[in-house]
N, CA, C and O of each residue as an XYZ file, in Angstrom:
424
protein
N       2.979    -22.084    -14.033
C       1.376    -21.128    -15.677
C      -0.137    -20.655    -14.974
O      -0.865    -19.838    -15.538
N      -0.457    -21.241    -13.777
C      -0.902    -20.874    -13.628
C      -1.105    -19.718    -12.866
O      -1.941    -18.815    -12.883
N       0.460    -20.139    -11.800
C       0.850    -18.955    -10.821
C       0.758    -17.191    -11.327
O       0.479    -16.116    -10.796
N       1.178    -17.696    -12.668
C       1.685    -16.364    -13.573
C       0.159    -15.639    -13.453
O       0.017    -14.486    -13.048
N      -1.309    -16.790    -14.010
C      -2.113    -16.440    -14.920
C      -2.998    -15.171    -13.303
O      -3.820    -14.254    -13.290
N      -2.390    -15.711    -12.528
C      -3.098    -15.980    -10.714
C      -2.652    -13.816    -10.389
O      -3.334    -12.803    -10.240
N      -0.864    -14.210    -10.443
C      -0.366    -13.037    -10.248
C      -1.378    -12.005    -11.243
O      -2.313    -11.393    -10.726
N      -1.004    -11.875    -13.026
C      -1.710    -11.389    -13.587
C      -3.279    -10.509    -13.731
O      -3.561     -9.409    -14.206
N      -4.268    -11.819    -12.931
C      -5.168    -10.788    -12.259
C      -5.669    -10.238    -11.595
O      -6.650     -9.500    -11.498
N      -4.147    -11.040    -10.534
C      -4.520     -9.673     -8.802
C      -3.982     -8.728     -9.509
O      -4.740     -7.769     -9.654
N      -2.838     -8.612    -10.068
C      -2.537     -6.726    -10.906
C      -3.431     -6.048    -11.353
O      -3.670     -4.923    -10.914
N      -4.400     -6.857    -12.748
C      -5.789     -5.673    -13.164
C      -6.436     -5.412    -12.526
O      -6.984     -4.313    -12.612
N      -6.775     -6.477    -11.332
C      -7.750     -6.300    -10.121
C      -7.263     -4.802     -9.590
O      -7.843     -3.729     -9.425
N      -6.338     -5.124     -9.465
C      -5.791     -4.033     -8.274
C      -5.910     -2.814     -8.859
O      -6.466     -1.880     -8.283
N      -5.197     -2.685    -10.517
C      -4.838     -1.514    -11.325
C      -6.633     -1.201    -11.376
O      -6.915     -0.458    -10.436
N      -7.628     -1.496    -12.046
C      -8.668     -1.386    -12.224
C      -9.364     -0.761    -11.155
O     -10.037      0.265    -11.257
N      -9.195     -1.345    -10.253
C     -10.221     -0.763     -8.710
C      -9.216      1.111     -8.059
O      -9.593      2.141     -7.500
N      -8.250      0.723     -8.447
C      -7.327      2.026     -8.402
C      -7.893      2.885     -9.664
O      -7.753      4.100     -9.528
N      -8.575      2.400    -11.001
C      -8.647      3.589    -11.225
C      -9.488      4.365    -11.270
O      -9.383      5.560    -11.549
N     -11.153      3.303    -10.788
C     -12.301      3.745    -11.788
C     -12.592      4.564    -10.012
O     -13.050      5.694     -9.844
N     -12.001      3.214     -8.479
C     -12.221      3.551     -7.119
C     -11.840      4.964     -6.571
O     -12.425      5.549     -5.659
N     -10.884      5.364     -7.200
C      -9.852      6.018     -5.853
C      -9.892      7.125     -5.903
O      -9.033      7.740     -5.271
N     -10.720      7.737     -6.531
C     -11.187      9.083     -6.484
C     -12.341      9.089     -4.567
O     -12.277      9.319     -3.360
N     -13.547      8.471     -6.118
C     -14.307      8.044     -4.688
C     -14.337      8.279     -3.575
O     -14.770      9.231     -2.926
N     -13.701      7.079     -3.255
C     -13.060      6.388     -1.898
C     -12.955      7.304     -1.280
O     -13.593      7.650     -0.286
N     -11.710      8.043     -2.084
C     -10.868      8.888     -0.868
C     -12.177     10.535     -0.526
O     -12.247     11.068      0.582
N     -12.746     10.852     -1.357
C     -14.612     12.091     -1.235
C     -14.991     10.843     -0.012
O     -14.463     11.052      1.081
N     -15.822      9.632     -0.120
C     -15.819      9.391      0.607
C     -15.887      8.671      2.059
O     -16.848      7.988      2.411
N     -14.440      8.978      3.063
C     -14.174      8.771      3.715
C     -12.626     10.075      4.168
O     -11.795     10.347      5.035
N     -13.051     10.403      3.043
C     -12.052     11.896      3.943
C     -10.761     11.230      3.465
O     -11.486     12.188      3.734
N     -10.141     10.901      3.236
C      -9.322     10.866      3.152
C      -7.854     10.908      1.865
O      -8.102     10.340      0.802
N      -6.455     11.550      2.011
C      -5.945     11.798      1.401
C      -4.433     11.236      1.180
O      -3.949     10.114      1.031
N      -3.899     12.626      1.235
C      -2.147     11.982      1.970
C      -2.304     11.409      3.058
O      -3.355     11.465      3.697
N      -1.073     10.656      3.486
C      -0.739     10.550      4.191
C       1.503     10.016      4.685
O       2.318      9.218      4.221
N       1.508     11.149      5.897
C       3.398     10.747      5.959
C       3.881     10.331      7.296
O       3.134     10.255      8.272
N       5.246     10.042      7.320
C       5.140      9.498      8.607
C       6.736      9.009      8.750
O       7.311      9.229      7.684
N       7.457      8.523      9.564
C       8.602      8.195      9.437
C       8.204      6.716      9.029
O       7.224      6.068      9.395
N       9.489      6.269      7.956
C       9.476      4.276      8.101
C       9.864      3.707      9.832
O      10.761      4.043     10.606
N       9.041      2.989      9.924
C       9.166      2.028     11.471
C      10.084      0.742     10.714
O      11.173      0.246     11.004
N       8.654      0.341      9.120
C       9.566     -1.502      9.164
C       9.454     -0.671      7.126
O       9.066      0.273      6.438
N      10.200     -2.093      7.141
C       9.379     -2.148      5.535
C      10.207     -3.511      4.396
O      11.403     -3.793      4.318
N       9.204     -4.026      3.763
C       9.793     -5.034      2.950
C       8.925     -5.243      2.146
O       7.708     -5.363      2.285
N      10.163     -5.328      0.488
C       9.856     -5.483     -0.609
C       8.438     -6.965     -0.426
O       7.926     -7.251      0.656
N       8.056     -7.742     -1.921
C       7.400     -8.529     -2.343
C       7.038     -8.767     -4.113
O       7.143     -7.949     -5.027
N       6.816     -9.473     -4.130
C       6.196     -9.278     -5.602
C       5.825     -7.938     -6.044
O       4.671     -7.919     -5.614
N       6.027     -6.593     -6.706
C       6.461     -5.748     -6.690
C       6.576     -4.654     -6.096
O       7.175     -3.709     -6.609
N       5.773     -4.581     -4.389
C       5.142     -3.854     -3.790
C       6.703     -3.531     -2.641
O       7.540     -4.384     -2.347
N       6.696     -2.193     -2.227
C       7.422     -2.013     -1.386
C       5.708     -1.478     -0.469
O       4.735     -0.737     -0.609
N       6.417     -2.682      0.635
C       4.921     -2.289      2.046
C       6.158     -1.161      2.682
O       7.380     -1.039      2.610
N       5.011     -0.462      3.323
C       5.780      0.627      4.901
C       5.033      0.594      5.915
O       3.843      0.907      5.876
N       5.768      0.131      7.160
C       5.078      0.811      8.331
C       5.873      2.140      9.387
O       6.882      2.388     10.047
N       4.276      2.818      8.853
C       4.237      4.671      9.656
C       3.808      4.333     10.912
O       3.350      3.418     11.597
N       4.297      5.929     10.908
C       2.287      5.844     12.740
C       2.539      7.735     12.514
O       3.370      8.640     12.436
N       0.775      7.303     12.494
C       0.579      8.467     11.961
C      -0.350      8.669     12.231
O      -1.384      8.119     11.851
N      -0.083     10.335     13.665
C      -1.165     10.320     14.498
C      -1.308      9.253     15.766
O      -2.159      9.639     16.567
N      -0.896      8.444     16.002
C      -0.410      7.231     17.407
C      -1.041      6.193     16.622
O      -1.208      5.063     17.079
N      -1.367      6.505     15.554
C      -1.878      4.997     14.790
C      -0.837      4.287     13.382
O      -0.805      4.868     12.297
N      -0.122      3.106     13.614
C       0.050      2.032     13.620
C      -0.546      1.525     11.945
O      -1.225      0.498     11.963
N      -0.265      2.368     10.157
C      -0.466      1.791      9.385
C      -0.070      1.123      8.373
O       0.350      2.031      7.656
N       0.207     -0.499      7.411
C       1.233     -0.044      6.461
C       0.429      0.852      6.169
O      -0.433      1.384      6.868
N       0.840      1.097      4.655
C       0.924      1.160      2.554
C       1.834      0.331      2.159
O       3.019      0.391      2.490
N       1.199     -0.714      1.230
C       1.969     -0.657     -0.289
C       1.514     -0.099     -1.093
O       0.322      0.194     -1.195
N       2.780      0.273     -2.157
C       2.712      1.083     -2.806
C       3.712      0.563     -4.598
O       4.665     -0.216     -4.606
N       3.301      1.053     -5.510
C       4.996     -0.115     -6.567
C       6.058      0.191     -6.064
O       6.261      1.280     -5.527
N       7.225     -1.096     -6.204
C       8.430     -1.616     -5.627
C       8.909     -0.133     -5.747
O       8.710      0.388     -6.844
N       9.728      0.898     -4.432
C      10.348      1.643     -5.065
C      11.575      1.513     -3.366
O      11.393      0.794     -2.384
N      12.806      2.571     -3.645
C      13.300      2.211     -2.684
C      13.281      3.612     -1.274
O      13.245      4.842     -1.220
N      13.341      2.187     -0.124
C      12.857      3.521      1.150
C      13.494      2.314      1.945
O      13.404      1.111      1.701
N      14.128      2.932      2.912
C      14.350      2.600      3.936
C      13.548      2.729      5.901
O      12.434      3.161      6.197
N      14.711      2.140      6.919
C      13.667      2.549      8.065
C      14.315      3.607      8.012
O      15.337      3.644      7.326
N      13.739      5.079      8.950
C      14.492      6.481      9.147
C      13.568      7.054      7.241
O      14.363      7.856      6.753
N      13.312      7.017      7.035
C      13.071      7.960      6.185
C      11.434      8.194      6.614
O      10.669      7.350      7.081
N      11.196      9.422      6.342
C      10.272     10.036      6.658
C       9.358     10.512      4.823
O       9.628     11.484      4.118
N       8.106      9.206      4.502
C       7.424      8.989      3.040
C       5.971      9.379      3.603
O       5.394      9.347      4.690
N       5.593      9.893      1.835
C       4.590     10.099      1.904
C       3.535      9.312      0.276
O       3.736      9.078     -0.916
N       2.513      9.193      1.218
C       1.645      8.924      0.980
C       0.107      8.770      0.301
O      -0.900      8.540      0.971
N       0.123      8.885     -0.664
C      -1.591      9.303     -1.580
C      -2.412      7.735     -0.869
O      -1.835      6.703     -0.526
N      -4.268      8.111     -0.810
C      -4.552      6.790      0.064
C      -5.280      6.279     -1.369
O      -6.083      7.141     -1.728
N      -5.222      4.728     -2.618
C      -6.350      4.873     -3.481
C      -7.396      4.114     -2.122
O      -8.311      4.598     -1.455
N      -6.702      2.626     -2.118
C      -7.681      1.606     -1.527
C      -6.874      1.497      0.044
O      -5.726      1.845      0.320
N      -8.190      0.732      1.160
C      -7.746      0.644      1.912
C      -8.382     -0.343      2.527
O      -9.590     -0.442      2.312
N      -7.459     -1.691      3.802
C      -8.226     -2.711      3.849
C      -7.878     -2.630      5.762
O      -7.012     -2.015      6.384
N      -9.104     -3.641      6.273
C      -8.768     -2.859      7.820
C      -7.787     -4.941      7.897
O      -7.685     -5.755      8.815
N      -7.427     -4.950      6.781
C      -6.594     -6.251      7.336
C      -6.030     -7.250      5.932
O      -6.819     -8.141      5.620
N      -4.753     -7.149      5.101
C      -4.936     -7.750      3.303
C      -3.381     -8.751      3.752
O      -2.234     -8.450      4.081
N      -3.958     -9.732      3.588
C      -2.781    -11.353      3.161
C      -1.892    -11.374      2.252
O      -2.071    -11.857      1.134
N      -1.125    -10.988      2.547
C       0.167    -11.194      1.518
C      -0.022    -11.960      0.987
O      -0.142    -12.705      1.961
N      -0.330    -13.092     -0.461
C       0.184    -14.537     -0.823
C       2.384    -14.265     -0.950
O       3.152    -15.157     -0.589
N       2.701    -13.377     -1.317
C       3.669    -13.066     -1.481
C       4.305    -13.550     -0.580
O       4.586    -14.746     -0.655
N       4.529    -13.139      0.020
C       4.902    -13.017      1.587
C       4.486    -13.523      2.358
O       5.356    -13.495      3.229
N       3.785    -13.967      2.670
C       3.059    -15.396      3.576
C       2.869    -14.545      4.896
O       2.795    -15.293      5.871
N       2.754    -13.017      5.262
C       2.283    -13.215      6.565
C       0.396    -11.582      5.886
O       0.035    -11.280      4.749
N       0.044    -11.266      6.776
C      -0.866    -10.043      6.432
C      -0.061     -9.007      7.568
O       0.725     -9.313      8.465
N      -0.766     -7.201      7.008
C      -0.663     -7.034      6.876
C      -1.827     -6.199      7.554
O      -2.802     -6.699      6.993
N      -2.446     -5.007      8.618
C      -3.372     -4.890      9.710
C      -3.012     -3.483      9.639
O      -1.790     -3.553      9.507
N      -3.405     -1.884      9.648
C      -4.639     -2.703      8.217
C      -3.692     -2.072      6.972
O      -2.559     -1.710      7.289
N      -3.985     -1.971      6.001
C      -3.706     -1.376      5.054
C      -3.806     -0.541      3.782
O      -4.950     -0.621      3.336
N      -3.385     -0.132      3.389
C      -3.859      1.153      1.831
C      -2.670      1.199      1.426
O      -1.596      1.169      2.027
N      -3.065      1.308     -0.139
C      -2.911      0.556     -1.181
C      -2.861      2.546     -1.607
O      -3.624      3.500     -1.454
N      -1.070      2.239     -2.355
C      -1.159      4.402     -3.086
C      -0.335      3.964     -3.948
O       0.476      3.099     -4.277
N      -1.004      5.149     -4.242
C      -0.112      5.135     -5.856
C       1.076      5.124     -5.969
O       1.790      4.826     -6.926
N       1.391      5.586     -4.580
C       3.612      5.607     -5.029
C       3.504      6.282     -3.707
O       2.650      6.833     -3.012
N       5.654      5.770     -3.671
C       5.149      6.750     -2.010
C       6.736      7.376     -2.387
O       7.496      6.779     -3.149
N       7.009      8.403     -1.858
C       7.821      9.210     -2.261
C       8.362      9.580     -0.637
O       7.699      9.785      0.380
N      10.089      9.568     -0.900
C      10.733      9.920      0.322
C      11.345     11.423      0.253
O      12.167     12.025     -0.438
N      10.368     11.734      1.507
C      10.787     13.314      1.537
C      12.227     13.519      1.814
O      12.689     14.658      1.867
């Protein structure tokens, strides 16, 4: 029961952050769309995490779970970003991590 409440609270907080902060964050940092070839991917907690190489830098992105595999070319919009993010579900950290509204396979 406690785990479900924590998961619900985390999801709600993320949704609120995405809804209210996405445009301001994108405007403030000049970020927007990202794209690249998927080097690594993992699913957990209802999210798909993908690692891409963009402009010589490795970055991770997370979005609602979607079907994607290594080698796919993907595109996603930046909603929020963190220098490092720890997934309690996957028991691992992703650095840096961009939360996206969705990941689209091109």
